[in-house]
Backbone bond lengths (Angstrom), bond angles and torsions (degrees), N, CA, C in turn:
res aa  C-N    CA-C-N  psi(-1)  N-CA   C-N-CA  omega(-1)  CA-C   N-CA-C  phi
1 M - - - 1.467 - - 1.530 107.69 -
2 P 1.331 117.20 128.33 1.457 118.51 179.96 1.500 112.07 -68.40
3 H 1.343 115.62 140.00 1.475 119.33 179.83 1.530 108.09 -159.35
4 I 1.342 113.90 160.67 1.463 122.83 176.77 1.518 106.40 -138.01
5 V 1.319 118.62 126.93 1.455 121.89 173.18 1.518 107.71 -98.62
6 L 1.303 116.04 130.52 1.472 122.81 174.43 1.507 107.36 -104.93
7 E 1.325 115.93 125.84 1.484 122.29 -177.46 1.525 109.53 -96.04
8 N 1.334 115.24 155.84 1.451 124.24 176.07 1.532 113.38 65.13
9 I 1.291 114.64 41.49 1.461 121.55 173.41 1.543 107.95 -132.33
10 N 1.285 115.69 128.67 1.476 119.89 -171.17 1.512 114.36 -110.85
11 A 1.350 117.65 0.47 1.481 116.99 -176.16 1.530 109.94 -144.46
12 T 1.341 114.86 120.31 1.430 121.05 174.25 1.512 110.70 -60.02
13 K 1.329 117.09 -35.81 1.474 120.35 -179.26 1.528 110.45 -61.71
14 E 1.318 118.85 -38.10 1.462 122.10 179.19 1.551 108.21 -63.26
15 A 1.309 117.72 -44.52 1.457 121.57 178.72 1.524 110.50 -64.24
16 Y 1.332 115.98 -45.55 1.475 123.91 178.68 1.548 109.82 -53.90
17 E 1.320 116.45 -48.29 1.477 120.27 -177.39 1.516 111.53 -67.91
18 T 1.307 117.27 -27.24 1.487 122.50 -179.95 1.519 112.04 -71.25
19 V 1.307 117.60 -39.83 1.470 121.58 -172.79 1.528 110.06 -67.72
20 Q 1.334 114.30 124.89 1.460 121.20 179.41 1.527 111.83 -114.64
21 P 1.305 118.99 140.33 1.478 120.28 176.65 1.523 109.97 -58.69
22 F 1.323 115.17 148.70 1.465 121.20 176.79 1.515 108.36 -149.37
23 A 1.321 115.03 162.84 1.461 123.80 171.64 1.497 108.30 -140.16
24 N 1.319 118.61 115.61 1.442 124.39 -178.34 1.502 110.19 -118.22
25 K 1.299 116.95 123.55 1.465 120.95 174.45 1.515 108.96 -75.14
26 I 1.302 116.19 136.67 1.437 121.84 174.51 1.546 107.28 -127.48
27 E 1.322 116.34 169.31 1.460 118.96 177.92 1.518 107.80 -62.92
28 G 1.282 117.30 119.93 1.469 123.03 176.65 1.531 113.98 83.17
29 G 1.339 117.83 13.02 1.468 116.64 177.82 1.520 114.90 171.95
30 M 1.352 114.44 -149.50 1.456 122.02 -176.82 1.537 108.94 -153.98
31 L 1.342 113.85 147.95 1.451 122.96 173.98 1.523 109.29 -118.12
32 K 1.340 117.44 127.64 1.453 119.73 -174.26 1.516 110.84 -137.39
33 V 1.324 114.94 140.49 1.460 121.92 161.90 1.523 105.14 -105.06
34 I 1.333 115.51 120.90 1.447 120.80 -170.76 1.544 113.39 -95.14
35 D 1.295 116.02 -48.04 1.472 120.23 -174.00 1.525 108.47 -156.44
36 K 1.337 116.35 173.77 1.469 120.61 179.80 1.533 109.85 -146.69
37 Y 1.309 115.07 152.71 1.459 122.20 -175.63 1.548 108.33 -141.45
38 I 1.326 116.26 147.57 1.470 119.80 177.38 1.516 107.77 -133.01
39 N 1.339 116.39 144.39 1.489 118.95 -178.07 1.535 108.79 -76.83
40 S 1.321 115.52 170.90 1.472 120.80 -171.15 1.507 113.64 -67.28
41 N 1.336 118.92 -27.11 1.455 119.95 179.14 1.538 111.98 -93.23
42 G 1.307 118.06 0.59 1.451 121.35 174.08 1.509 115.87 74.99
43 Q 1.355 117.55 14.25 1.464 121.11 -176.41 1.524 114.68 -93.54
44 T 1.328 117.00 -21.94 1.460 121.77 -177.74 1.500 110.73 -136.56
45 A 1.325 116.02 135.03 1.476 122.06 177.20 1.503 108.72 -124.21
46 L 1.325 115.71 149.95 1.442 122.73 175.86 1.520 108.47 -121.20
47 I 1.339 115.27 132.37 1.471 121.47 178.20 1.524 106.15 -111.90
48 E 1.335 115.74 118.60 1.473 120.85 179.42 1.524 109.55 -80.79
49 A 1.338 117.06 127.78 1.465 120.51 -175.64 1.516 110.50 -134.14
50 L 1.332 113.56 162.57 1.476 121.15 176.02 1.498 108.58 -141.27
51 A 1.314 117.37 129.07 1.462 123.39 174.77 1.533 107.21 -117.14
52 I 1.323 114.86 121.07 1.499 119.69 175.70 1.529 104.49 -114.18
53 E 1.349 114.43 115.83 1.461 120.43 -177.89 1.518 107.94 -133.99
54 N 1.326 114.31 121.01 1.467 119.84 176.77 1.526 112.79 50.43
55 G 1.346 116.58 44.94 1.454 121.09 178.32 1.499 117.07 81.91
56 K 1.322 118.03 -2.92 1.460 121.68 -179.12 1.535 110.02 -103.51
57 N 1.327 117.18 122.17 1.459 122.31 179.09 1.520 110.11 -97.25
58 Q 1.320 115.39 135.23 1.468 121.98 175.26 1.494 109.44 -132.68
59 N 1.343 116.68 113.54 1.460 122.09 171.37 1.490 108.44 -94.12
60 F 1.313 117.89 136.48 1.475 120.93 -178.75 1.534 109.77 -159.95
61 F 1.313 115.77 170.86 1.444 121.97 177.49 1.522 109.75 -117.52
62 V 1.336 115.90 138.45 1.448 122.52 169.37 1.518 106.76 -99.45
63 Q 1.307 116.70 133.52 1.457 121.72 -176.34 1.510 109.96 -104.39
64 L 1.319 118.07 134.96 1.462 125.31 172.81 1.509 105.54 -108.88
65 S 1.333 117.89 116.84 1.464 120.28 -179.59 1.517 110.13 -128.63
66 Q 1.347 115.17 134.65 1.426 123.14 -172.96 1.536 112.00 -88.98
67 K 1.306 115.51 137.63 1.435 123.31 167.20 1.528 106.14 -112.64
68 K 1.321 120.74 -161.92 1.456 120.82 -179.79 1.514 113.87 -53.49
69 S 1.337 116.42 -69.76 1.471 119.97 -177.85 1.537 108.76 -124.87
70 S 1.317 116.97 29.32 1.442 120.28 179.72 1.528 109.34 -143.16
71 L 1.323 113.37 163.27 1.477 121.40 -179.76 1.503 107.40 -132.74
72 T 1.341 117.04 131.49 1.469 120.88 177.98 1.511 110.29 -101.41
73 V 1.305 115.37 129.74 1.452 123.05 174.19 1.527 106.51 -103.44
74 R 1.327 117.35 116.33 1.459 120.68 -178.26 1.534 109.65 -150.06
75 L 1.323 115.29 168.40 1.453 119.97 175.50 1.527 110.50 -74.25
76 L 1.268 117.22 138.90 1.487 120.98 173.70 1.527 106.95 -68.75
77 P 1.308 118.68 119.21 1.487 121.05 -174.30 1.542 113.40 -57.88
78 L 1.318 118.90 -26.07 1.463 120.34 -178.16 1.528 111.45 -69.35
79 T 1.325 118.64 -25.68 1.462 120.93 -178.78 1.539 111.51 -91.70
80 D 1.313 118.80 -29.48 1.439 126.84 173.19 1.545 116.82 31.35
81 P 1.352 116.46 63.83 1.461 118.20 177.08 1.506 111.96 -73.20
82 E 1.349 115.14 163.23 1.451 120.00 171.29 1.556 106.70 -61.83
83 K 1.299 116.09 136.25 1.498 118.75 -173.46 1.524 109.11 -85.89
84 T 1.328 115.07 73.37 1.472 122.39 -178.39 1.533 109.96 -83.37
85 N 1.321 115.90 170.54 1.482 120.56 176.00 1.542 110.54 -56.94
86 G 1.327 117.06 -39.82 1.456 121.21 179.74 1.515 113.38 -62.57
87 V 1.311 115.69 -44.89 1.476 122.05 179.49 1.535 108.35 -61.57
88 K 1.313 117.31 -47.77 1.441 120.99 -178.61 1.546 111.82 -67.20
89 T 1.320 116.54 -34.21 1.463 120.92 176.85 1.522 111.24 -64.70
90 I 1.341 117.08 -43.37 1.448 120.02 176.80 1.514 110.97 -59.39
91 M 1.317 117.65 -45.44 1.484 119.91 178.51 1.514 110.16 -59.07
92 A 1.321 117.98 -44.20 1.469 120.51 -179.50 1.534 110.40 -65.68
93 M 1.311 118.96 -37.30 1.442 121.21 178.85 1.506 112.84 -66.11
94 I 1.333 117.05 -38.70 1.438 121.85 174.90 1.532 111.03 -62.69
95 A 1.356 115.91 -48.35 1.470 120.40 178.06 1.501 112.38 -58.17
96 K 1.338 115.45 -40.42 1.489 118.94 -179.16 1.517 109.95 -67.58
97 Q 1.337 119.88 -40.80 1.446 120.56 176.48 1.532 110.77 -55.05
98 I 1.328 116.09 -44.70 1.463 120.84 -179.34 1.525 110.52 -66.82
99 K 1.302 117.14 -47.75 1.481 121.75 -178.96 1.518 110.70 -59.91
100 D 1.308 118.17 -44.01 1.458 122.70 -178.05 1.525 113.46 -68.13
101 S 1.307 117.47 -13.60 1.497 120.97 -178.49 1.528 113.00 -78.23
102 N 1.342 116.12 -15.99 1.481 118.59 -176.58 1.551 106.55 -153.04
103 E 1.323 115.32 122.42 1.498 117.79 -175.88 1.515 113.48 -66.46
104 S 1.335 119.33 -16.17 1.461 119.77 178.44 1.544 112.66 -80.41
105 I 1.301 116.82 -16.06 1.485 120.61 -179.89 1.540 108.53 -76.38
106 S 1.348 115.59 135.33 1.458 120.26 176.81 1.507 109.43 -134.67
107 Y 1.359 113.19 162.91 1.475 117.69 175.77 1.504 110.27 -78.46
108 G 1.319 115.84 134.52 1.449 121.60 175.54 1.506 108.52 -105.51
109 K 1.298 116.79 -141.16 1.478 121.52 178.10 1.514 110.67 -60.27
110 N 1.341 114.18 136.34 1.466 117.99 176.69 1.517 107.89 -163.33
111 N 1.314 114.86 164.48 1.477 120.05 174.98 1.510 110.64 -125.35
112 L 1.361 113.70 29.35 1.470 120.52 179.69 1.542 110.86 -127.71
113 E 1.305 117.01 28.92 1.466 121.83 -175.57 1.530 113.01 -54.06
114 E 1.320 116.49 -42.22 1.476 119.06 -178.99 1.530 112.28 -63.54
115 Y 1.308 117.45 -29.12 1.449 121.04 178.18 1.549 110.60 -80.59
116 L 1.309 115.17 -37.77 1.501 119.83 178.47 1.533 109.46 -65.22
117 S 1.320 117.52 -40.22 1.464 120.59 -176.59 1.528 112.97 -76.65
118 S 1.320 117.92 -6.05 1.463 119.30 -178.45 1.519 113.31 -84.09
119 F 1.359 116.78 -2.82 1.482 120.06 -179.25 1.516 109.24 -101.85
């Protein structure tokens, strides 16, 4: 399952507030972050996304979940989209928005390095 751990971040709400909707055209489609939601205790956020690649639409949620001093960016298992380049790129773009919001945040364990390094 694709995921990115962001280190040195202590608040899901901070990450949630950082993430901004976007729409990026790509060859053969579009990548979008549409909306975002946070639970009442501020520990988990969901980012609604859409990847359109070569005529195939995939709606899914990216989950932000807090650990002690880290935040994990991963796909919400209930939506389970096909793990295409577009889906992975959206995850990397969300993680980058959060990382760029605070210079103390760094990338930890992840399996999307090639997508993170493409920005």
